N, C-alpha and C positions, 0 to 999 in steps of 0.2 A: 344483175349478176351477183351471186353472193361471193364471199372472198374464198370458201372452199372450193365452189364450182370454178372460179377463176384459176384456182391452182391446179385442179384436175384437168382443165383445158389447157393448161399453159403450154407444155410440150407439143401438143397437136397444132394450137394455134401459131406457135413460133415457127414450127416446122413447114406449115403451109405459107406462111408469110414469106419466109426465106425462100420457098422455092420461086414464089411468085415474083418476087423483087429481083432475083436473081436472073430469072428467065427474061423479065423486061430489060434489066439492064444489058445483058449480054446479047439480046437479039436485035437491039437498036444501038449499033456502034457508030453509025455515021454522024458527020459534023453537024448535019441538021437536027438530029435528035439530041445532041448535046446543047445545040442552041435552044431547043424547045424545053428541055430540062432547066436551063440556066434562067430563061424567061419567065417559066412558070414559078421558079424559086423565088426570083426577084419580084414579082408580082404579089406573092404570098407574104413575103417579109417586109414589103415596103413601107408598111404602116408601123413597123417596129424599128425604132432608130438604131437600137444596140444590135438586133439581128441583122438588120441591112448592112451596117457596118463590118460585122464579123464576115458575112458572106462575101461583101465587096473585097476585103481584105484576101480572103482565100480562094478569090477568083470563082466563087459559086461553086467550089468543089463540094460533093456530099459529104456529110459525116455520118449519115444514117444508111442511106439507101444505095451506096456503093456495093460492089461484090466482092470486095475484100474481106478479109477475116476481121479486121479492126472495125468496119461498120457492122458486120453481124454481131460482133460482141456487144457494140454500144446498143444496138436494137434490142438483143437478148436481155441487157442489164435494165434498160428502160422499162421494157415491159414487165419484167420481174418486179421490179420496184413499185410500178403501177398496181401490179397486182396485189401487193402487200400494203399500200397506204392506209388502209382501215386498221392496220397494227398501231399507227402513228396518231390515230383519231383524226384522220384528215378526211375531207369531203370526197368520197370516192368517186360520184357522178362528175366533179369537177374536171377531171382528166380524161374522160369518156374513153377507157381503154377499148370497150368493145367497138366503139365507132373507128377508133384508130386501126384496129385489127382488120375491121371489115373493109377499111379504105385500102389498107395493104394488101388484103386478099383480092380486091378487086381492080388493083392496078394493071394496066394493059399498055400503057405508053410512057415515054420518057416524059412528057408533060405531066402524067399521072404521078411519076416518081419525084418531079420537081414539088408538086403540091404536097405530097406526102413528106418530102424533106422538110419544108417550112413548118408544116404542123407538128411534126415530131420535135422539132427544135422550139417551137413555142410552147408545148406541152412540157417539154424537159425544163423550159427556165421557170414555168408556172409552178412545176413540182419543187423544183430547187428552191425557189423562193420560199414557198409554204414550209418545206422541211427545215431550211435554216433559220427563218425569220417569222414563221407563223402565218395563219390564214388571214387574221384580223390586224388592224392598226389599233393598238391599244388606245390611244386617247380618243379614237372615235366611239370607242364602247362605253369609256367611262373617263371623265376628266380629272379625276384622282389618280389615274395610271399616268405618271409622268415619263415613264421608262422611253429611252432613245434607242430604238430597234436598231440593230446592225443589219445593214442590206447589203448583200455581195452584189458586186458590179456583174452583170449579166456576161459582159464578155469574158470575165475572169472565170465564171463557171464554165462558158463554153470552152474557153482554152484549157481549164482543169479537165473537163472531159476528154478532151482530145489528145491530151499528152500524159493520161494516167490510165492504168490498168481500169476499165470500165466499171467493173463490180466493186472494186476498191474505192473507186471514186464516189460511186453511189452510198458506199456505207459511211462516208464522212459527212453526208447532208444533214442528216438529222443531228441534234445535241450531243455531244459526245461524254457528257457527265455521267456519274454514277446515278444521280437523281432521275434522270431520264430513263435510264436503262430499268432502274427499280420500278418507277411509275408504268413503264410498259408491262413489265411483269405482273403488277397489280392489276392491270387493265386486263389482261388475259384471264387471271384467276377470277375476276369478278364477272367477265363474261360467261365463262364456264357456270359459275354458281347462277348466274341468271337464267342459262339454258337448262339448269337442273330444276329450277322452280324458285330460286332465292333463298331467304333464310327461313322461309315457313311462316307460321300464324305470328302476327304481331302479339305483344303482350298486353293483354287487357286490363290494365291496372293504371291508376295514376301515381302509385307509389306503392314499394314493397320493402320489407325489412326482414333482418335476420330472425329466424323463429316462425315466421309465417308459413302456411302450407295452404294448398288448394291448386285450382285449376290454373289461375294465374302465375303461380309459382312455377307450375310445370311448363308453361308457355315461356317463361323466362328461362328456365333451365335448357329447354330444347334450342331455343334461339342461340344462347350462348354455346351449345355444343355444336351447332351448324356453323357459328362463326370462328370456331375453333379456339375459344376459351376455356372449354370444360370437356373432360373425357366424357363418354357415354355413360350415363346414369339412370338408375329406375328412381331415385329419390324424388319423393314430392314436398319436401320441405326446404326452407331457406336455410341450409347447413352451412357448416364453414367452408366447404369445397366450393359451394356456390357463391359465398361472400367473396372469397379469394377472386373467383372469375369475373365477379362485378368490379371488383377494385382493378384488375387489369385492365379490362374494358374501359373503365373510367380513365386510367393513366393515357390509354390510346386515343381518347377523345377529348383530352383537356378538362375533365371533369375533377371535383373534388373526390380524392380515392378514399372514402369512408366505408366502402362495401355496402351502402345503402341505396337501393334502386328508388331513389326521389325523382322527381318530376323531370328534371332535366336529363338523368340518366334513362328513364324510361323512353322519353322523347328521341335521344339519340340511339337507343336500341331499336326502335320502331322505324327509323330512317331505311328505305328500301334499298335493295342493292343497286337499283337503277340510279337512284340519287347519288349513291357514292361513286358509280362508275362515271357519272357525269362530273362530279368533282375531279376525278382522275384525269380524264380528257382536258378539262379546262387547265389543270396542273401542267399538262404536257404541253399544250399552247403556250401557257406562261414560261415554261422552260425556254421556248424558243425564242421568247422576246428578251430574255436575259442576255448578258455578255458571254461570248463563248467561254471565258475563263473566269469563274468566281475569284479566285486567287486562293493561292496554297494556304495562306491565313486570310481569313476573312470574318467580317461581322455580319450576321445575319438576324434581321428582326423580322418576325412573322408577326403581322398585325392581327391576324385571326387568332392566332397563338398566345398573344400577350407576352411575347418572350423576347429576349435578345441572347443571342449565342455568340461565342468566339469559336470559329471552327478551324482546325489545322489539318490538312490533307484528309478532308472528309470525316475527320472526328472530331467530337465534340471536346473542347477544351475547358469551356466555361459557360455557364447557364444562369440567366436570373429572370425573374419575373419582371413584366413591363406594364405600364399603363400607356394606353395610345389615344389617339384623337377620338373625341366623343362623336357619336353618329349623328351629326348635324351638318348641314350643308358647308359652314364655314369652319369647321373644326376636324373633318376626317383627315388622318394622316395621309399624305401621299406616298406613292409608289415610285421609287427611283433608285438609282445606285451612285455612289461618289466615293471619293478618298478621304478617311478621317487623317487628319494633319496634325493636330494639337489637342490637348485638354487644358481647361481653364479651371484652376483650383482657386477656390474662394471668389466665385464669380460675382459680378455686378449684373442684376437683371435689368436689362434694357426693355421696357413694357412695350411690345408692338403697338403701333399706332391705333390699331383696330381695338384692342383691348383698352387702351388709355381712354379713348373717346366714347367707347360703348359702354364700358363697364365703370371705369373710374370717375370720368367726369360728372355723369349723373349724380353719383355719390357725393362729390365734391360740391357740387351745386346744393345739394340738400344739408351738408355739413361740412365747411372748409377743412375740417381737420379729420375727415374721414380717411381711411387707410393711411394712418399717420407713419406707417413704416416705409412709405414711399416719399420721394423727393422730386421736385420739379427743377428743371433746368431750362434757361431761355436758349435763344438760337447761337449764342457765342458760347455755351457750356457753362455759364455761371448759375450757381444755384437760386433759386428764387423763394423768397419767403410766402408762404401762404397768406399771411395776412396783408400782403400788398395786393393778392389777386382778386378780382370780382369775377368768380367763376360764372356768374349769372349771364355775363357778357358774352360767353363763348359757346360755340356748338361742335358738332362733329367735323366742320369745315375749316372753321378759323382758329381752333384751339393751337396756341402758339408754343406750346411746352413740351418738352421731353420728360417723361416720367421714368425714374429709376429707383432701384432697390438696392442699397450697398450690399457687400458681403455679410453674411450672418448665418446663424443656424436657422434663422427664420425665412431666409431669402427663398423665393419660389424656384429657384434652381438648385437649392440645396448647397453644397459643399464643393460640387465638382460638375462640369459639363463637357461634352466630348463633342469636338467640332469637326465637321467634314463640309466645307463652305459651299453652300448651295443656294440658289435663289428663291428657294421656298421657306428659307430661314428656319429649318428642321434641324435638331441636334438631339443628342441623348444627354439627359442630366438627372442628378440627385433631385429629391423632393422632400420637404418636411412632413407631406401628408403620406405617412407609412401605412396608415389603415387601410388604404384602397387596395394594396397588394394581396389582401387576403380575401377579395371578391373572387368569384369564379369568372365573372365577365368583367373586363378592366378597360372600358372605353370612356374617360373622364377628362382627358387633357384637351388643350386648345390645338393639338395637333403634333407637338413634340413628344418625345418618346421618354418617359420617366423611367428610372431603373431602381428595383428594389435594393440592389448590392452593388451600388455605384463604386464603392472603395474596392471591393474585391474584383470588379471589372477593371479598374485602373491599375490595380496591382498586375493583373494578367498581361495587360498591355505593356506596362513598364518593365516587366520581367525580361524582355528581350534586350533592354538597353541599361538596366540598373542591377547592379549586384544584390541589393537588398531593396526591392522595389517598395516594400510597405515603409521602411524607415524613411526613405527618399519622399515618398508622398507625403508623410506625416511632417517631416521636416518642412516641406512647403506650406502645408495646410497651417501648421502652427504659427506661422507668421501672421497670419490673418489678413494678408494683403493678396488682392487679385494677381495671380501669376498665371503665364502662359507657360505650358511645358510641351515643347515640340515631340513629336513621335519621329524618331530618326529613321525608322521604315514605315511609311504610310501604309495603312490599312484600308483595303476595298470595304465599303459598307453597302449592303443590298437590303433597302427596306422592302419586303414581298409581303403579299397576301395569298396565302395557300389554304384551302380548306381541305385539301389532300397533300401530304408531303411523307417522306420516308426517312428511316433511319438506316445507317450503314448495317445495323443488325437489328433484327426485330420486325414487328409489324407496321403496315403503314398506319400513319397517323390522320385522323380526321377532325375538322374543327367546324364552328359554325360560320356561317356567311354574314359577318358582323356588319358590313356596310352595304351587302346584297350587290357585290361587284360581281361574284362568279356566276351567280343567277344572270345577270346581263351578258355575261361573256357566253355562257351557254346558249343563251337565246340568239346571239349572234352568230355563233357557230352553227347552231341548227339552221338557221335562214341561210348560211353559206353551204349547207349541204351535209354537215356532219350528223350521223345517227349512232345510236347504240348497235353496234355490230350485231350482237348476238341474237337480236330480235329480227333481223332482216329475213326475209323468205328464202 
């Protein structure tokens, strides 16, 4: 059943079901029939501890199948929401609306009502959980997604349903943030485009540049017109207007905005509408995994965008380029949320053990003076002279020393790092390797997030607690000593991964799937029953 057909039939189905359920309820008032209802309901919910507890507490009274106005309102709100789950990118068949409607229409006894009551509650809880917290368990899809999803207690949802106006309650189930609403709007736009045939013919070229003409330029022009980057035009040359449109497209896709349609730009232009729609549906699922409140002020690191942003009330306050973990099994940056507590100015680099034994120990075996900027310390914290160490006697298991790099402009962490304590040992930091920020794709680190403009990032954070944040920062920096500067108000940090994300104003942004995580999420969603709604029959 398509979404459109479900909506057309909604009124008729609800009317028929309401008449049937009311007739059954009012024509079986005897105590025996009440007992039959309760027995059937108890049997139906027995395997669900939460549902069984809820109904025991209420004496197995109906919340859906009674003949009162409140029960009718709950039924109507549930069925309406189920008829619209495709709007949220949820698996339509998972809730079996047509089966529920058929079961309600076929009810002939109080026992039937008891069975229906339990099934409606089970469907409601399944729907509520999916809308609130997602269809998938993130860590089961990819072990780099460390996000701790908030699951609302089922009894809390049942209580909320029975104590709130039903339609209002159902509206609270999906994420309430602006990002989710904008993603839903983009989903509808892409579905409409898909139904119209997409963006038309692909651009048959490996690269195009200003001044060129011909069929490939016309295809580029037509595609940008359909995408909304260029007004209708008959020009067959790569003129200034087309160059400006290419630049705008590049900006929305994280590409170098040079106005030249090089290989990466052509590849992004030729991505079909269907693929972009998948990215949006995956982004909506990811939004359901996030905390309900990102925080009025929060830090947003998007791994696919290679960026770090400070956001205030959904508006961008500061943005800088970032380098993220390399796309290798032990280096990919994880996704999680935490609270930034402080920054460390003139930091010491405590070399992680994995790097110490896998990278530096082999170098020191070949040459004891290799990586001379690093220092060795024993288990009691005393510095050890390299001349006193036989590196050949050690391996990754028995190497007994800690390796550190003291504060300096050559320090691997640069001159400042930003700490949100977490078990993954991930933080944001400066770096002496500035050249990497000029790359279009920036996955080069061991997992931590390097910032192109860490000083300005620090000034923005300190502006909430210092009259002259720049002067204060440099007064600490100029001491040359490692110093911890607490943030008086901790700031939520969200390390996310979005191949589709929105802005408060402007077009939806799209990025590459640098770690392949979104492809795995889509595959899992598809197996769960999610489909591209516009192509359903």
